[in-house]
C-alpha positions in Angstrom: 43.3 -39.3 -15.9 40.2 -41.1 -14.8 39.4 -41.7 -11.0 40.5 -45.4 -11.1 44.0 -44.3 -12.3 44.1 -41.8 -9.6 43.2 -44.1 -7.0 45.6 -46.8 -7.8 48.5 -44.3 -8.1 47.7 -42.7 -4.8 49.0 -43.6 -1.3 48.8 -47.0 0.3 50.9 -46.3 3.4 50.8 -43.7 6.1 50.7 -40.0 5.0 52.3 -37.2 6.9 53.2 -33.4 6.7 56.3 -32.9 7.6 64.2 -58.0 24.7 64.2 -60.7 22.3 66.7 -63.6 21.7 68.1 -61.8 18.8 69.3 -58.2 19.0 69.5 -57.0 15.3 72.2 -54.4 16.2 74.6 -57.2 17.1 73.5 -59.9 14.7 75.4 -60.9 11.6 73.6 -62.5 8.7 74.0 -65.0 5.9 71.5 -65.1 3.0 70.7 -68.5 1.8 69.2 -69.5 -1.6 67.7 -72.8 -0.4 67.5 -74.1 -4.0 71.2 -73.6 -4.6 72.7 -73.6 -1.1 74.3 -70.2 -1.8 73.3 -66.8 -0.5 72.1 -64.2 -3.2 74.9 -61.9 -2.1 77.6 -64.4 -2.6 76.9 -65.5 -6.2 78.1 -62.4 -8.0 81.7 -62.5 -9.3 80.8 -62.0 -12.9 80.3 -58.1 -12.8 79.9 -55.1 -10.7 76.9 -54.8 -8.4 75.4 -51.5 -7.3 77.9 -49.8 -5.1 80.9 -52.2 -5.3 83.7 -53.2 -7.5 83.8 -56.1 -10.0 84.1 -59.5 -8.3 83.7 -58.0 -4.8 82.4 -60.2 -2.1 80.0 -59.0 0.6 81.4 -58.2 4.0 82.2 -61.1 6.1 82.5 -61.5 9.8 83.6 -65.0 11.2 82.5 -66.6 7.9 79.0 -65.1 8.0 77.6 -62.3 5.6 77.2 -59.1 7.5 74.6 -56.3 6.8 74.7 -52.5 6.9 74.0 -50.7 10.0 73.0 -47.2 8.3 71.4 -45.8 5.3 73.5 -44.1 2.5 72.0 -40.7 3.3 70.0 -39.1 6.0 66.3 -38.3 5.7 65.3 -35.0 4.3 63.3 -32.4 6.5 59.6 -32.1 5.8 59.2 -29.0 7.7 59.2 -26.8 4.4 56.2 -28.7 3.0 52.5 -28.1 3.8 50.2 -31.1 3.4 47.1 -29.2 4.3 46.7 -27.7 0.9 46.6 -31.4 -0.5 44.4 -33.0 2.2 41.9 -30.4 3.2 39.3 -31.4 0.5 39.5 -35.1 1.7 38.2 -35.0 5.2 36.1 -38.1 5.9 37.0 -39.7 2.6 39.3 -42.6 1.8 42.6 -41.4 0.6 42.0 -42.3 -3.0 42.4 -39.4 -5.2 45.7 -37.9 -4.0 49.4 -38.5 -4.6 51.6 -37.1 -1.9 54.8 -35.4 -2.7 57.8 -37.9 -2.3 59.3 -36.0 0.6 56.5 -37.6 2.7 57.8 -41.1 1.8 60.3 -43.3 3.4 62.7 -45.4 1.1 60.9 -48.6 1.3 58.2 -50.2 -0.7 55.0 -51.3 1.2 56.1 -54.9 0.4 59.4 -54.3 2.4 57.3 -52.8 5.2 55.3 -56.0 5.5 58.5 -57.9 5.8 59.1 -56.1 9.0 56.7 -58.6 10.6 59.7 -61.0 10.7 62.0 -58.7 12.9 61.1 -61.0 16.0 60.9 -64.2 14.2 62.6 -66.0 17.1 59.2 -66.0 18.6 57.9 -68.4 15.9 60.8 -70.7 16.4 60.1 -70.6 20.1 56.4 -71.4 19.6 57.4 -74.4 17.5 59.4 -75.7 20.3 57.1 -75.3 23.2 55.3 -78.5 24.5 51.9 -77.0 25.6 49.3 -75.3 23.4 48.7 -72.5 25.8 52.4 -71.7 26.0 52.5 -71.7 22.1 49.6 -69.3 22.1 51.5 -66.9 24.4 54.5 -67.0 22.0 52.1 -66.4 19.1 50.5 -63.5 20.8 53.8 -61.8 21.4 54.6 -62.3 17.7 51.4 -60.6 16.8 52.2 -57.6 19.0 55.8 -57.5 18.0 54.8 -57.4 14.3 53.6 -53.7 14.6 56.2 -52.6 17.0 58.4 -51.2 14.1 55.7 -48.7 13.4 56.5 -46.8 16.5 57.4 -43.2 15.3 57.4 -44.2 11.8 55.5 -41.3 10.2 56.7 -41.5 6.6 54.7 -43.5 4.1 56.1 -46.4 2.0 56.1 -46.3 -1.7 53.1 -48.0 -3.4 54.1 -51.3 -4.9 53.7 -51.5 -8.5 51.6 -54.3 -10.0 53.9 -57.4 -10.2 56.4 -55.9 -7.9 58.1 -58.4 -5.6 60.3 -58.7 -2.6 62.3 -61.5 -1.2 64.3 -61.8 2.0 66.4 -64.8 3.1 68.0 -64.6 6.5 69.9 -67.8 7.4 70.9 -66.4 10.8 67.3 -65.7 11.8 66.0 -68.9 10.1 63.6 -67.8 7.5 62.9 -66.9 3.9 60.3 -64.5 2.7 58.6 -63.6 -0.7 55.8 -61.1 -1.4 54.2 -59.9 -4.6 51.8 -57.0 -5.4 49.0 -59.2 -6.8 46.4 -56.4 -7.5 46.4 -52.7 -8.3 42.6 -52.6 -8.4 42.3 -52.7 -5.5 45.8 -52.5 -4.1 46.5 -56.0 -2.4 50.0 -57.3 -1.2 50.5 -61.1 -0.8 53.2 -62.7 1.3 54.6 -66.0 2.3 57.3 -67.0 4.7 58.7 -70.2 6.0 61.2 -71.4 8.6 64.4 -72.8 7.2 64.2 -75.5 9.9 60.7 -76.5 8.4 59.0 -75.2 11.8 56.5 -72.8 10.5 54.7 -71.3 7.5 53.5 -67.6 7.7 51.4 -66.0 5.1 48.6 -63.5 4.2 47.4 -60.8 2.0 47.2 -57.2 3.0 45.0 -54.3 1.8 44.7 -51.5 4.3 41.9 -48.9 4.0 43.0 -45.4 4.6 40.9 -42.5 5.7 41.8 -38.8 6.5 39.9 -37.3 9.5 41.0 -33.7 9.4 44.0 -34.1 11.8 44.8 -37.6 11.4 45.2 -40.5 8.9 43.8 -43.8 10.0 44.8 -47.2 8.3 42.1 -49.8 8.9 43.6 -53.3 8.4 42.1 -55.6 5.9 43.2 -59.2 5.2 43.9 -62.3 7.3 47.2 -63.2 8.8 47.9 -67.0 9.0 50.6 -68.9 10.9 51.0 -72.6 10.8 53.1 -74.5 13.3 54.1 -77.6 11.1 55.3 -79.9 13.9 52.1 -79.4 15.9 49.7 -79.4 13.0 48.3 -76.1 14.2 47.1 -73.0 12.5 46.6 -69.5 14.0 44.6 -66.6 12.3 44.3 -63.0 13.2 44.1 -59.4 11.8 46.2 -56.3 12.6 45.0 -53.5 14.8 44.1 -50.1 13.3 47.0 -47.7 13.0 46.5 -43.8 13.2 49.0 -41.0 12.5 48.0 -37.8 14.4 48.8 -34.1 13.4 49.3 -34.6 9.7 48.4 -30.9 9.3 50.1 -29.1 12.1 52.0 -30.0 15.2 54.3 -32.9 16.1 53.4 -36.3 14.5 52.6 -39.1 16.7 51.2 -42.7 16.2 48.8 -45.0 18.0 47.5 -48.5 17.4 44.0 -49.4 18.5 41.4 -52.1 18.1 40.9 -55.7 19.1 43.0 -58.5 17.7 41.7 -62.1 18.1 44.1 -64.9 17.6 42.4 -68.3 17.0 44.1 -71.7 17.3 41.9 -73.7 14.9 43.0 -77.1 16.2 42.4 -76.6 19.9 39.8 -73.8 19.9 42.0 -71.7 22.2 41.7 -67.9 21.6 43.8 -64.9 22.6 42.1 -61.5 22.6 44.1 -58.5 22.7 42.9 -55.0 23.1 45.2 -52.2 21.6 44.1 -49.2 23.7 43.5 -45.8 22.2 45.4 -43.2 24.1 42.3 -41.7 25.8 41.8 -38.0 27.0 44.9 -37.9 29.1 47.2 -40.3 27.1 47.1 -42.8 30.1 46.4 -45.7 27.8 48.9 -44.8 25.1 50.6 -47.8 23.6 49.0 -50.2 26.1 47.9 -53.7 25.0 45.8 -55.9 27.4 44.0 -59.1 26.9 43.7 -62.8 27.8 44.0 -66.3 26.6 40.9 -68.5 26.9 40.3 -72.2 26.1 37.5 -73.6 23.8 35.0 -73.3 26.9 35.9 -69.6 27.2 37.7 -70.1 30.6 40.3 -67.3 30.9 43.6 -69.1 31.6 46.2 -66.2 31.1 46.2 -62.4 31.3 48.3 -60.6 28.7 49.4 -57.0 29.3 52.2 -54.6 28.1 52.9 -52.0 25.4 53.4 -52.6 21.8 56.4 -50.1 21.9 58.2 -52.0 24.7 57.3 -55.4 25.9 54.6 -58.0 26.7 53.9 -60.1 29.8 51.6 -62.9 30.9 50.2 -63.8 34.3 47.5 -66.1 35.7 44.0 -64.4 36.2 44.1 -64.8 40.1 47.1 -62.9 40.5 46.3 -60.3 38.1 42.9 -59.5 39.8 44.6 -59.5 43.2 47.1 -56.9 42.0 44.4 -54.8 40.5 42.4 -54.8 43.6 45.4 -53.6 45.6 46.2 -50.9 43.0 42.6 -49.6 43.0 42.6 -49.2 46.8 45.7 -47.1 46.5 44.5 -45.1 43.5 43.4 -41.4 43.6 41.5 -39.3 41.1 43.4 -37.4 38.5 42.7 -33.7 37.8 42.1 -32.5 34.3 45.1 -30.6 33.1 44.4 -27.3 31.3 46.2 -28.7 28.1 43.9 -31.7 28.0 40.7 -29.7 28.7 41.4 -27.2 25.9 41.6 -29.6 23.1 39.8 -28.3 20.0 38.1 -30.2 17.1 39.3 -27.6 14.7 41.8 -29.1 12.1 44.0 -26.2 12.5 44.8 -27.0 16.1 47.1 -29.9 16.9 46.2 -32.8 19.0 48.5 -32.6 22.0 51.1 -35.3 22.0 50.3 -37.5 24.9 53.2 -37.6 27.6 54.9 -41.1 27.6 53.8 -42.8 30.7 56.2 -44.7 32.9 57.4 -48.2 31.7 55.1 -51.1 32.0 54.5 -51.9 35.7 55.4 -55.5 36.0 52.9 -57.5 38.2 54.8 -60.0 40.6 54.8 -63.4 39.1 54.6 -62.3 35.5 56.4 -64.0 32.7 58.2 -61.9 30.1 57.0 -62.9 26.5 58.7 -60.3 24.3 60.8 -57.1 24.6 61.4 -54.8 21.7 65.0 -54.5 20.1 66.8 -51.3 20.8 66.9 -49.0 17.9 70.2 -47.8 16.4 71.5 -44.4 17.8 71.1 -42.7 14.4 67.6 -43.9 14.0 66.0 -40.6 13.9 68.0 -39.6 10.9 67.0 -42.8 9.2 63.1 -42.4 9.2 63.0 -44.0 12.6 64.1 -47.3 11.1 65.0 -50.3 13.3 68.3 -52.1 12.7 66.5 -54.9 10.9 64.6 -52.4 8.7 67.9 -50.5 7.7 69.0 -53.8 5.9 65.8 -54.3 3.9 66.8 -52.3 0.8 70.5 -53.3 0.9 71.7 -54.3 -2.6 75.0 -56.1 -2.3 77.4 -56.9 -5.0 76.3 -59.6 -7.2 72.8 -59.7 -5.7 71.1 -58.5 -9.0 72.2 -61.7 -10.8 69.9 -63.8 -8.3 67.0 -61.4 -8.0 64.1 -61.1 -10.4 63.8 -57.9 -12.2 60.7 -57.0 -10.2 62.4 -56.9 -6.7 61.9 -53.8 -4.7 65.7 -53.3 -4.4 65.9 -52.5 -8.1 63.2 -49.7 -8.0 65.0 -46.6 -9.3 62.9 -44.0 -7.2 63.3 -45.8 -3.9 67.0 -46.3 -4.6 67.3 -42.5 -5.5 65.5 -41.4 -2.3 67.7 -43.7 -0.2 70.7 -42.2 -1.7 69.5 -38.6 -0.9 68.7 -37.7 -4.7 65.2 -36.5 -4.1 64.8 -34.9 -7.5 65.8 -37.9 -9.4 63.6 -40.1 -7.0 60.6 -37.8 -7.8 61.2 -38.1 -11.6 61.6 -41.8 -11.4 58.4 -42.2 -9.4 56.4 -40.2 -12.0 58.0 -42.2 -14.8 57.2 -45.6 -13.1 53.6 -44.5 -12.4 53.1 -43.4 -16.1 54.6 -46.7 -17.3 52.2 -48.5 -15.2 49.2 -46.6 -16.5 50.4 -47.2 -20.1 50.7 -51.0 -19.5 47.2 -51.0 -17.9 45.7 -49.2 -20.9 47.5 -51.6 -23.3 46.1 -54.6 -21.6 42.6 -53.0 -21.7 42.9 -52.4 -25.5 44.1 -56.1 -26.2 41.5 -57.5 -23.5 44.4 -59.2 -21.6 44.0 -60.0 -18.1 46.8 -59.6 -15.6 48.5 -62.7 -14.5 50.1 -62.9 -11.0 53.4 -64.9 -11.0 53.9 -66.3 -7.5 50.4 -66.2 -5.9 47.0 -67.2 -6.9 43.5 -66.3 -5.6 41.7 -69.0 -3.5 40.3 -69.6 -0.1 42.2 -69.6 3.2 42.3 -73.2 4.1 41.5 -72.5 7.8 38.9 -69.8 7.6 37.5 -70.4 4.2 37.5 -66.7 3.4 39.0 -65.3 0.2 42.8 -65.2 0.2 46.0 -65.1 -1.9 48.0 -68.3 -1.6 51.5 -69.0 -2.5 51.9 -70.9 -5.7 55.4 -72.2 -5.1 58.5 -72.1 -7.4 59.9 -68.8 -6.5 63.2 -70.2 -5.0 63.7 -72.3 -8.1 64.8 -68.9 -9.6 63.2 -69.2 -13.1 62.5 -65.5 -13.7 62.5 -65.5 -17.4 58.7 -64.5 -17.7 58.7 -61.8 -15.1 57.1 -58.4 -16.3 59.2 -55.3 -17.1 57.8 -52.8 -14.6 60.9 -50.6 -13.9 
């Protein structure tokens, strides 16, 4: 196997060793095929789906389709596996020449993980209804922060999407539909497109994170532009995601932090929101914190934004914020260095201390709540720390196969096997799919045939002018006759 083949069959997620308007735990859902007026889970009366009887209808509650609240099997322990023997030669390098054992995965494709951006989609509906541009920017900023909230304590890596793999999600109850495709394997690029069912927004982008291993941690640097268009206001916003880092991949308890600066630009008004995702620091005081501001086109700061990406986000006017900080500083005192913090080692054999969770966000009087994270299900720790929204993503209801393309993630046998707790089967299927992908690549090279994407095309972002993958349309007409055979 050459290095290119090794690269593109290696990891593309996170490796490891071992209050909004909607609460997902209490929501019911109805899928909508907008081209036919029927939900993909309500069409199948011709034959059995996976896990149901012939002609069975999806569960119903008050006339709406319901979704599952747990996975079919609990996650496997990773404590019996050592990742150090795999990673010790990769310090400082991009994670390009290794394939991790399946036990370090979670039963989702990276395309499904991207879909988790939509968990707090109510913020986009809210933004489209707000009258003032600066109010809309606050809602968009909250959405950008909420989009990474599902990564809290998620230390498993998603499965690499196969070239041509797709994923769709239609949630009538949440007011959106979503389609993604793995458009490139060289380098790995995932493109996505989502739109509001009320014709209020379009949300799209292409993602290709760059991963590096630093001895005790794995860092995912974001690549690719995120674009949001509010259709009724004729506004477009663009930004990139913060860097995500998983600590203690060799020894110790795994923990995650997000850090870096996210700049959200309103291309119509020139308003900008600058958000600083803080690194935890020596004493963990800054762990999970997000601080920033909204400024107008003349760079005048009009709002201060603060909170935690694992908890909530608030806004306040700059005068009140500065007044509070001055009072706080007068009453502050120096902290002593703890023995644990001062004894940190750089050796990869020593774990990074897990920062102690600081108290909840201190709310400054006069602040406005922009977003609060949904409560996770009580059995989340046994389900890869999934949110209630995430638990539903790989659900395959009776009859759904008849309306999905053969490339949809839900039909991947390795992910399905892992979700059902059949790890040996999942591992064999993963190897088979990767070899099938390599054979197909070699066959195209022999015949000098270029890969053709199905639902996205390469172009320039209409707002930034930078290279991007754009939705070609037509997916929801459901003509899947020429989809590739990848499974």
